C-alpha positions as CSV (number, residue, x, y, z in Angstrom):
1,M,137.0,79.7,101.2
2,N,135.8,77.0,98.9
3,R,132.9,77.0,96.5
4,Y,130.4,74.1,97.0
5,P,127.6,72.8,94.7
6,V,124.3,73.3,96.5
7,H,121.6,70.8,95.5
8,I,118.3,72.7,95.1
9,K,114.8,71.3,95.1
10,W,113.2,71.2,91.6
11,G,111.8,74.6,90.6
12,K,113.2,76.5,93.6
13,E,116.4,77.7,92.0
14,R,115.5,81.4,91.8
15,C,114.0,81.5,95.3
16,V,117.1,79.8,96.8
17,Y,119.5,82.0,94.8
18,D,117.8,85.1,96.2
19,Q,117.9,83.8,99.8
20,L,121.6,82.7,99.5
21,G,122.5,86.0,98.0
22,V,121.5,87.7,101.2
23,I,123.7,85.6,103.5
24,L,126.5,84.7,100.9
25,P,127.3,87.5,98.5
26,Q,129.4,85.1,96.4
27,A,126.6,82.6,95.6
28,S,126.2,82.1,91.9
29,M,123.7,80.5,89.6
30,P,125.0,80.4,86.0
31,M,122.2,80.7,83.5
32,L,121.7,79.5,79.9
33,K,120.1,81.7,77.3
34,N,117.2,79.7,75.8
35,R,117.5,79.3,72.0
36,S,113.9,78.3,71.5
37,N,111.1,80.9,71.6
38,P,110.2,81.4,75.3
39,G,106.6,81.0,76.3
40,P,104.7,83.6,78.1
41,S,105.8,82.3,81.5
42,E,109.5,81.9,80.6
43,S,112.1,84.6,80.9
44,G,114.3,83.4,78.1
45,V,117.0,82.0,80.4
46,S,117.1,78.9,82.6
47,P,119.7,77.5,85.0
48,L,122.8,76.1,83.3
49,F,122.8,73.3,85.9
50,P,119.2,72.7,86.9
51,C,118.8,72.0,90.6
52,Y,122.4,73.2,91.4
53,Q,124.0,76.4,92.4
54,F,127.5,77.4,93.7
55,A,128.0,78.9,97.1
56,K,131.4,80.2,98.3
57,F,131.7,80.0,102.1
58,E,133.7,78.6,105.0
59,L,132.2,75.2,105.5
60,H,132.6,75.0,109.3
61,E,131.1,78.5,109.8
62,R,128.1,78.6,107.4
63,L,127.1,75.0,106.6
64,S,123.9,75.1,108.6
65,D,123.0,78.5,107.2
66,V,123.1,77.0,103.7
67,R,121.8,73.6,104.4
68,Y,118.7,74.7,106.1
69,Q,117.6,77.4,103.7
70,P,114.0,76.7,102.4
71,G,114.3,74.9,99.0
72,V,117.8,73.5,99.6
73,A,118.0,69.7,99.4
74,G,121.6,69.7,100.7
75,L,125.2,70.0,99.6
76,L,126.6,67.6,97.0
77,S,128.2,65.0,99.3
78,P,129.1,61.6,97.7
79,G,130.7,60.6,101.0
80,A,130.8,62.1,104.5
81,A,132.0,65.5,103.4
82,P,130.7,67.9,100.8
83,V,132.8,68.2,97.6
84,S,134.1,71.6,96.5
85,V,134.2,72.9,93.0
86,P,137.7,73.6,91.7
87,A,138.2,77.3,91.1
88,P,139.3,76.8,87.4
89,V,135.9,75.2,86.7
90,V,134.0,78.1,88.1
91,E,136.2,80.6,86.3
92,Q,135.7,78.8,83.0
93,I,131.9,79.0,83.4
94,K,132.2,82.7,84.2
95,R,134.3,83.3,81.1
96,G,131.8,81.6,79.0
97,G,129.0,84.1,79.7
98,I,128.1,87.7,80.2
99,D,126.5,88.7,83.5
100,S,126.2,85.0,84.5
101,I,124.3,84.1,81.3
102,V,125.9,81.6,78.9
103,D,124.7,82.0,75.3
104,A,125.3,78.6,73.8
105,E,125.0,79.0,70.0
106,E,123.6,75.7,69.0
107,G,123.6,74.5,65.4
108,A,127.0,75.9,64.3
109,L,128.7,72.5,64.7
110,K,127.6,69.2,63.3
111,K,128.4,65.7,64.5
112,D,131.9,64.5,63.5
113,D,133.1,68.1,62.8
114,Y,136.7,68.6,63.8
115,V,137.1,71.3,66.5
116,C,139.9,72.9,68.4
117,A,139.7,74.2,72.0
118,V,140.4,77.9,71.8
119,D,140.0,78.7,75.5
120,G,140.3,77.1,78.9
121,P,142.5,74.3,80.2
122,F,142.1,72.3,77.0
123,R,143.3,75.1,74.7
124,G,145.0,73.8,71.6
125,L,143.7,70.3,71.8
126,Q,141.8,69.0,68.8
127,A,138.7,66.8,69.0
128,I,135.7,65.6,67.1
129,F,132.4,67.2,67.9
130,E,129.8,64.7,69.1
131,C,126.6,66.7,70.1
132,Y,125.2,69.5,72.1
133,V,124.1,68.4,75.5
134,S,120.8,68.7,77.4
135,S,120.3,70.1,80.9
136,E,120.5,66.6,82.4
137,E,123.8,66.0,80.6
138,R,125.2,69.4,81.8
139,V,124.5,68.3,85.4
140,S,126.1,65.0,84.7
141,N,129.2,66.8,83.4
142,L,129.3,69.1,86.4
143,L,129.1,66.1,88.8
144,S,131.9,64.3,86.8
145,T,134.1,67.4,87.0
146,V,133.9,67.6,90.8
147,G,134.6,63.9,91.2
148,V,131.1,62.3,91.3
149,G,130.2,59.9,88.5
150,E,131.9,59.0,85.3
151,A,134.6,61.1,83.7
152,R,133.4,63.0,80.6
153,V,134.5,66.2,79.0
154,A,132.1,68.9,77.8
155,L,133.2,72.3,76.8
156,P,131.2,75.5,76.3
157,S,130.5,76.0,72.6
158,M,132.3,79.3,72.7
159,A,135.5,77.5,73.9
160,V,135.8,75.6,70.7
161,A,136.2,76.5,67.0
162,A,135.7,74.5,63.8
163,S,139.0,73.1,62.7
164,T,140.1,71.9,59.2
């Protein structure tokens, strides 16, 4: 079974997640803990990748079940066939959070700080910190990772440490 990125209509993430969870127990929607004070209508968390979720299923058996759920725009398909998300990518996202919620501690690093990757496939590599990324940039990085769009590397803040 492969895990596919499901493109969700704007604002329908929670509804689709609940629906997919009934038919696909391994559907996932990584969340990001909001650092700003949430308003009265906000829960304090939002989707890590707005308008995208992951669903693990056999494509030939469950494609129509997923594709025709209310709120689903389709599967990420740059060509004729949907792309699958590599297992290490999903595992890295899971390791970065607790109960599917990633707590990105913004503000600890400044532009041009030296960092070292302490977890994941880039462990041990040194880099220069550029900036924290917005939700749109997180989606762009996800798409790059699965082979759609430009190549770009973004790591969870908990996967890097300041280096001297």
